[in-house]
C-alpha positions, -999 to +999 in steps of 0.1 A: -003+003+001+015+028-012+003+053+022+026+030+041+054+047+023+045+077+031+042+062+073+073+054+068+092+086+058+066+106+087+088+077+109+121+092+090+103+128+101+101+118+137+142+106+141+155+134+123+131+165+149+139+137+182+179+142+167+171+180+162+160+187+200+187+159+208+214+187+196+202+218+200+184+216+235+203+183+249+172+155+250+179+127+268+189+095+245+155+075+247+138+104+232+138+086+202+123+055+215+091+071+233+090+098+205+084+068+174+065+045+198+039+072+202+041+074+160+043+040+151+011+035+176-007+064+151+005+046+124-007+014+131-042+029+139-042+045+106-034+018+092-062+001+102-092+027+093-075+033+055-101+027+031-095+003+004-096+028-021-074+047-013-039+046-023-020+078-011-024+101+015-033+131-002-021+168+008-043+172+039-037+142+053+003+149+048-005+175+067-027+164+098+004+132+095+031+163+104+008+179+126+005+143+144+049+139+137+044+172+163+020+156+182+044+132+197+069+148+197+052+166+229+036+131+243+076+111+242+085+140+255+066+130+286+083+106+294+111+135+306+093+154+329+124+171+336+137+178+300+104+198+295+104+214+326+142+226+315+125+236+280+080+246+285+086+279+261+101+250+235+076+227+244+044+251+237+057+265+205+059+227+195+024+225+204+016+263+194+025+248+156+010+215+161-022+241+163-018+262+132-016+232+112-048+212+124-068+245+101-043+248+072-056+205+070-088+214+062-082+244+041-057+219+018-082+193+016-111+223+002-088+238-025-069+205-034-109+187-036-093+161-019-121+157+011-130+126+024-149+110+060-109+091+068-096+125+068-121+145+082-120+114+110-079+111+113-086+152+118-109+148+144-089+117+160-063+134+163-073+165+179-089+148+205-054+132+217-039+165+212-056+180+235-056+146+260-012+151+252-021+189+272-041+171+300-011+148+307+017+182+300+004+201+327-001+170+354+034+159+340+049+198+347+035+199+386+007+228+372-021+215+381-042+179+394-052+150+378-084+167+378-066+182+344-071+151+331-112+150+324-102+175+294-091+153+275-106+116+289-144+131+282-144+121+244-130+089+250-160+084+273-183+092+248-167+072+222-168+035+252-201+046+262-218+044+223-208+007+230-235+004+254-258+033+241-261+025+204-278+055+196-251+075+211-235+072+179-260+086+156-237+113+139-238+150+155-249+183+135-222+209+134-224+232+165-206+265+157-212+260+199-193+229+197-161+247+176-158+278+203-153+252+231-132+228+215-110+263+205-118+278+240-106+253+255-070+240+237-066+282+242-064+283+286-047+245+279-018+259+259-018+289+273-016+270+311+014+258+307+034+289+296+058+293+326+046+331+333+012+320+340+001+314+377-015+277+392-048+301+403-054+316+365-051+280+345-073+266+376-094+290+365-094+288+330-093+255+323-118+248+351-137+269+330-130+251+297-139+216+318-177+236+324-187+242+292-173+214+280-194+189+302-225+217+294-212+203+255-214+171+258-240+169+279-267+191+253-246+159+228-261+135+247-301+149+251-300+158+221-290+119+209-309+108+233-345+130+224-335+109+186-327+074+197-358+056+187-352+066+151-315+046+154-335+014+162 
């Protein structure tokens, strides 16, 4: 499958990024294993869900994969808390770059006429993983307590609940409310990582994001519940 070749090229890019960190930031030797492990797990899931009709990734999915490589770098770095604490600003910079690429892949998909259901799902799953990584980073850096993990876990709880109650799997309509709350959540998590943002303000902004997120999920669950008989 040609897409596997592109995934392997992505692994080479991850190796180059790790080497850059080791050269400029004196990253720990084991960083390559942790980052590579996260990326390979991501690649396996991409292959698992890959549509038979598609061959190459396409430009939009390539941008998303690039974002995935940056997120894998952040996720793998969490195995070394001391390294992250020494280079918090660099980690926030990587996260900000990943966030900027989030809007680019959709633009590329529309302008290259390469919009696919797989690409939309790939982007959505990576968004969820990115949020979970940011939540874990706040805990690893001792900026916030374990409660912040709820921000990253809610979406996975919702998906898991769909296996018990099938009506939760019904497609949801596009929602401006959902998009705005998601943006606020990511911005709050990124801002909370900054070293000059105090614990109080980090707790306030992320706490508000969690409340809004709970409200958003409850609204979606209520909408799905009212239409549950249509799923039978």
